[in-house]
C-alpha positions in Angstrom: -37.0 11.4 77.6 -37.2 14.2 75.2 -33.5 13.8 74.4 -33.9 10.1 73.8 -36.8 10.7 71.4 -34.6 13.2 69.4 -31.7 10.7 69.2 -34.1 7.9 68.0 -35.5 10.2 65.2 -31.9 11.2 64.1 -30.9 7.5 63.9 -34.0 6.7 61.8 -33.2 9.6 59.5 -29.6 8.4 59.0 -30.7 4.8 58.3 -33.2 6.0 55.7 -30.6 8.2 54.0 -28.0 5.4 53.9 -30.6 3.0 52.4 -31.6 5.7 49.8 -27.9 6.2 48.8 -27.4 2.5 48.2 -30.4 2.4 45.9 -29.6 5.6 44.1 -28.5 4.9 40.5 -26.1 7.9 40.5 -23.8 6.0 42.9 -23.6 2.8 40.9 -20.2 1.3 39.9 -21.0 2.1 36.2 -20.8 5.9 36.8 -17.8 5.6 39.1 -15.8 3.8 36.4 -13.7 6.1 34.3 -11.8 3.5 32.2 -12.5 0.3 30.2 -10.3 -2.7 30.1 -9.9 -5.5 27.6 -7.7 -7.7 25.5 -7.0 -7.7 21.7 -6.7 -11.0 19.9 -6.3 -12.2 16.3 -9.8 -13.5 15.2 -8.1 -16.2 13.1 -6.3 -18.1 15.8 -6.9 -16.2 19.1 -3.2 -15.2 19.2 -2.3 -12.1 21.2 -2.0 -8.7 19.3 0.4 -6.3 21.1 1.0 -2.7 20.1 -2.6 -2.3 18.7 -3.5 1.4 18.6 -6.7 2.3 20.5 -8.2 5.8 20.4 -11.2 7.1 22.2 -12.7 9.3 19.5 -14.9 11.2 21.9 -12.3 12.1 24.5 -9.4 12.2 22.1 -7.3 9.8 24.3 -5.0 7.1 23.0 -3.2 4.0 24.2 -1.7 0.7 22.8 -2.1 -2.9 23.8 0.6 -4.5 26.0 2.7 -7.7 25.3 -0.2 -9.7 26.6 -2.8 -7.9 24.4 -4.3 -6.1 27.4 -5.3 -2.4 27.3 -6.9 0.2 29.5 -8.3 3.5 28.2 -10.4 6.3 29.8 -14.0 6.0 28.6 -17.6 6.5 29.6 -20.9 5.1 28.2 -21.5 5.7 24.5 -17.9 6.7 23.8 -16.5 5.2 20.6 -13.2 3.3 20.6 -11.2 3.0 17.3 -8.8 0.0 17.0 -6.1 -0.1 14.3 -3.2 -2.4 13.6 -1.0 -3.0 10.6 -2.4 -5.7 8.4 -5.7 -5.9 10.1 -9.1 -4.4 9.5 -9.8 -1.4 11.7 -12.9 -1.6 13.9 -14.9 0.9 16.0 -16.7 -0.3 19.2 -19.2 1.6 21.4 -18.7 1.5 25.1 -21.7 0.1 27.0 -22.8 0.1 30.5 -22.2 -3.6 30.8 -18.6 -3.2 29.7 -18.0 -0.5 32.4 -19.8 -2.5 35.0 -18.4 -6.1 34.4 -14.9 -5.3 33.3 -12.7 -7.0 30.7 -13.8 -7.8 27.2 -12.1 -9.6 24.3 -11.7 -7.7 21.1 -11.1 -9.8 18.0 -9.5 -8.2 14.9 -9.6 -9.7 11.4 -6.5 -9.8 9.1 -6.7 -8.0 5.8 -6.5 -10.0 2.6 -3.8 -8.1 0.8 -1.9 -9.2 -2.3 1.6 -7.7 -2.1 2.8 -6.1 -5.3 6.5 -6.2 -6.4 8.3 -3.1 -5.4 11.5 -2.0 -7.0 13.9 -0.2 -4.7 16.7 1.9 -6.2 19.7 2.2 -4.1 21.6 5.6 -3.9 25.2 4.7 -3.3 27.1 7.6 -1.8 30.5 8.4 -3.1 31.7 10.8 -0.4 31.9 13.7 -2.8 29.2 16.3 -1.9 28.8 17.7 -5.4 28.3 14.2 -6.9 26.0 12.9 -4.1 23.9 16.0 -4.2 22.9 15.3 -7.8 21.8 11.8 -6.8 19.5 13.0 -4.0 15.8 12.6 -4.8 14.0 15.8 -5.6 10.5 16.3 -4.2 7.9 18.7 -5.8 6.3 19.9 -2.6 7.9 23.0 -1.1 7.3 25.1 2.1 7.9 28.8 2.2 8.6 30.9 5.2 7.1 34.4 5.0 8.8 37.2 7.0 6.7 38.4 9.8 4.6 35.2 10.1 5.4 32.5 12.6 4.5 29.6 10.2 5.8 28.1 7.0 3.5 27.4 4.0 3.6 24.6 1.5 2.8 26.0 -1.9 3.2 23.3 -4.5 5.9 23.1 -7.2 8.9 25.3 -7.5 7.6 27.6 -10.2 7.0 31.4 -10.9 4.1 32.5 -8.7 4.6 29.9 -6.0 5.0 32.7 -3.3 1.8 34.4 -4.7 0.0 31.0 -4.3 1.2 30.9 -0.6 0.0 34.4 0.0 -3.4 33.7 -1.6 -3.9 30.8 0.8 -3.6 33.2 3.6 -5.5 36.3 2.4 -8.0 34.9 -0.1 -9.6 31.8 1.5 -12.1 30.0 -0.7 -15.8 29.9 0.2 -15.3 26.2 0.4 -13.3 26.5 3.6 -16.0 28.6 5.2 -18.5 25.9 4.4 -16.4 23.0 5.6 -14.9 24.5 8.7 -18.2 26.2 9.6 -20.1 22.8 9.5 -17.3 20.9 11.2 -16.9 23.2 14.1 -16.9 20.5 16.8 -14.4 18.4 14.8 -12.1 21.4 14.2 -12.1 22.2 17.9 -10.6 18.8 18.5 -7.5 19.7 16.5 -5.7 21.1 19.5 -6.6 18.2 21.7 -5.4 15.7 19.0 -2.0 17.6 18.6 -1.5 17.6 22.4 -1.8 13.8 22.7 1.6 12.2 22.2 0.1 8.7 21.7 -2.1 9.9 18.9 0.6 12.0 17.3 2.9 9.0 17.3 0.2 6.9 15.7 -0.6 9.5 13.0 3.1 9.8 12.2 3.2 6.2 11.1 0.0 6.3 9.1 -0.5 7.3 5.5 -4.1 5.9 4.8 -6.1 8.8 6.5 -8.3 6.2 8.2 -7.5 7.2 11.8 -7.6 10.9 10.9 -11.0 10.5 9.1 -12.4 8.9 12.3 -10.9 11.6 14.6 -12.2 14.5 12.5 -15.4 12.9 11.2 -14.4 13.9 7.7 -14.1 11.6 4.6 -10.9 11.4 2.6 -12.5 13.5 -0.3 -13.2 16.4 2.1 -9.8 16.2 3.7 -8.1 16.4 0.2 -10.5 19.2 -0.8 -9.5 21.2 2.3 -5.9 20.8 1.5 -6.3 21.8 -2.1 -8.2 24.9 -1.1 -5.4 25.7 1.4 -3.1 25.7 -1.6 -1.2 22.5 -0.6 0.3 20.7 -3.6 -0.9 17.4 -5.0 2.6 15.9 -4.2 2.2 17.0 -0.5 -1.3 15.5 -0.3 -0.3 12.2 -1.8 3.0 11.7 0.1 2.5 13.3 3.6 1.8 11.1 6.6 -1.4 11.6 8.6 0.5 13.8 11.2 1.6 16.2 8.5 -1.9 16.3 7.1 -3.3 17.0 10.6 -0.8 19.9 11.1 -1.7 21.3 7.6 -5.4 21.3 8.3 -4.7 22.8 11.7 -2.6 25.7 10.2 -5.3 26.3 7.6 -8.1 26.3 10.3 -6.2 28.8 12.4 -5.9 31.2 9.4 -9.6 30.6 8.8 -10.5 31.7 12.3 -8.4 34.9 11.9 -9.9 35.8 8.5 -13.5 35.1 9.8 -13.0 37.5 12.6 -12.0 40.2 10.1 
C-alpha cells in the first residue's frame, strides 16, 4: 500500500512538471527559432529579386536571396537586417517575435530614381610592345609602401618626397582624433574581425563603393570613416577610389596599430 502511494505521488509530480514545461515561455517556438525566412520582391510590380544582399548587423552574418527571391538568415528578436540591391533603396528591418514565430514574410524594395549621366570611356589599345604599352597604362596617385620588419603595407598618398615619413608617422604618431573615434566606437571596432571572416560580407563589400553597407556595419557615418582614413595617412585618391572592402581593411589595419600604441 505504501509503495502504491509513493508511485501515485511520483506520477502526480511528473504530470505537474510536464504541464509546467508546456506553459513555460522559455520553451516557446520563438526562442527555439534561430533563423528567419522571407522573400524579396520589387515593390513596383511584385517581381522576384534574386541575389539581394542581406546582412544581420548584430550577428555579422550575411546571405543572398535565391532565384525565387527566398532567403534564410540566422537571427533573433531585435536583430537588425540590412537589405541592399543595385538600383534599389536599401532598407533596414527589425526582427520581431511574430516573424520568428509565424515564419515567412515578404520584403518589398523600392527602385531608386537615378538619372544616368553620359560616361566617356577611353580605350587603351595595346600594341604588343611593352615599352609603348607601359606609357599608355593609367597612373594612380595612391601608393602602398612596405616597411622592412613590419608585416603590413601602408598606403601613404602621392609619390613625393616625404611619403615614407608620412607612412611612418601614421604608425608612430597617431592623432588624438583616432583615440577619440576608436575609443567611443569600441563595440563597432571589435566587429572588424568578424566582418573580415565572413566571405559573404567580404564579397558584398568588394562590389560596393558607396560606403552604405560599411556605415551600417560599423555604425559610423561617411564623414567619420573619411576622417579616420585621413588621420591614418591614407591619400585622398585612395579614399575616393577604393571599394568598401579596401576601406574596411584600411580601417582594420589602423585600428590594430591604435591598439598597439594604446598599450604603450
